[in-house]
C-alpha positions as CSV (number, residue, x, y, z in Angstrom):
1,X,45.8,26.0,122.3
2,X,48.5,23.5,122.4
3,X,51.9,24.3,122.2
4,X,54.3,22.4,121.5
5,X,57.8,21.4,123.3
6,X,61.3,21.3,121.2
7,X,62.8,17.9,122.2
8,X,65.6,18.2,120.7
9,X,66.3,21.2,122.6
10,X,64.9,19.6,126.6
11,X,66.9,15.9,125.4
12,X,70.6,18.5,125.0
13,X,69.5,20.0,128.4
14,X,69.3,16.7,129.8
15,X,72.6,15.4,128.4
16,X,74.6,18.0,129.7
17,X,73.3,18.7,133.3
18,X,71.7,15.4,134.2
19,X,68.3,14.0,134.4
20,X,68.0,15.1,137.8
21,X,69.2,18.5,137.9
22,X,67.0,18.6,134.2
23,X,63.7,18.0,136.7
24,X,64.7,20.9,139.2
25,X,64.7,23.4,136.1
26,X,62.0,22.0,135.1
27,X,60.0,22.5,137.7
28,X,61.4,25.7,138.5
29,X,60.8,27.0,135.6
30,X,57.2,26.0,135.6
31,X,57.7,28.3,138.6
32,X,58.6,31.0,136.7
33,X,55.9,30.5,134.5
34,X,53.0,30.1,137.0
35,X,54.8,33.8,138.4
36,X,54.9,35.5,135.0
37,X,51.3,34.0,134.7
38,X,49.9,35.6,138.0
39,X,51.5,39.3,137.2
40,X,50.2,39.0,133.6
41,X,46.4,38.5,135.4
42,X,47.3,41.5,137.5
43,X,45.9,44.1,135.1
44,X,50.3,44.6,134.3
45,X,51.1,47.9,132.9
46,X,52.5,48.0,129.3
47,X,56.1,48.7,130.7
48,X,55.6,45.4,133.0
49,X,54.4,43.2,130.0
50,X,58.0,44.6,127.8
51,X,59.8,43.1,131.1
52,X,57.9,40.0,131.5
53,X,58.3,39.2,128.0
54,X,61.4,40.2,128.2
55,X,62.4,37.8,130.2
56,X,60.1,34.8,129.1
57,X,61.5,35.2,125.9
58,X,64.5,34.2,126.2
59,X,63.6,31.8,129.2
60,X,61.1,29.5,126.8
61,X,64.0,29.8,124.2
62,X,66.2,28.0,126.4
63,X,63.9,25.5,127.6
64,X,62.2,24.7,124.2
65,X,59.3,26.6,124.4
66,X,59.3,28.0,121.3
67,X,56.1,29.0,120.3
68,X,55.8,31.2,123.9
69,X,59.5,32.8,123.3
70,X,58.2,33.6,119.7
71,X,54.9,35.4,121.8
72,X,57.1,36.5,124.5
73,X,59.0,38.5,121.5
74,X,55.7,39.8,119.3
75,X,54.4,41.5,122.7
76,X,57.8,42.6,123.9
77,X,57.5,44.3,120.2
78,X,54.7,46.0,119.6
79,X,54.5,47.0,123.7
80,X,57.9,49.5,122.1
81,X,56.6,50.1,119.1
82,X,53.6,51.7,121.6
83,X,51.0,49.4,119.8
84,X,49.0,49.4,123.4
85,X,45.7,47.9,121.3
86,X,47.8,45.3,120.1
87,X,48.6,44.6,123.6
88,X,45.0,44.1,124.7
89,X,43.7,42.2,122.5
90,X,46.1,39.6,122.7
91,X,46.9,39.5,126.2
92,X,44.1,37.3,127.3
93,X,46.1,34.5,124.5
94,X,49.4,35.4,126.0
95,X,48.4,34.6,129.4
96,X,46.4,31.7,128.5
97,X,50.1,30.4,126.8
98,X,52.1,31.5,129.6
99,X,49.8,29.1,131.9
100,X,49.7,26.3,129.3
101,X,53.1,25.5,129.0
102,X,53.6,26.2,133.1
103,X,51.7,23.1,133.0
104,X,52.5,20.9,130.9
105,X,56.5,21.4,131.6
106,X,55.5,20.5,135.8
107,X,53.9,17.4,133.9
108,X,56.9,16.5,131.8
109,X,58.8,17.5,135.3
110,X,56.9,14.5,136.7
111,X,58.2,11.7,135.4
112,X,60.8,10.0,136.5
113,X,62.3,10.1,133.4
114,X,60.3,13.2,131.3
115,X,62.4,12.6,128.2
116,X,60.5,9.4,127.4
117,X,57.6,11.2,126.9
118,X,58.9,13.4,124.5
119,X,58.4,12.2,120.7
């Protein structure tokens, strides 16, 4: 499951905050996603999934992780609708997506000039 980064969002962020701050923010985002992954892996309640999804939804959108943001939005909506079975069926995919995005953004932050790595 390959995710994509919205290169325009990341480039805009780099223009707004500068290269050094961008690297710091990318690492912070990756760390935050790692924490969410751990929480999602620890048999979370539906309320916890809803709260985590709400947090991921906006953070992911801010960092150009559009697919993750959409998945988080869908999960939050499904939980609010009481669709427990849907959430149980999709939680493994959601966890995997969170973990993968964290890894991809950490890898991006490991480059001196991450903008050059974006397609």
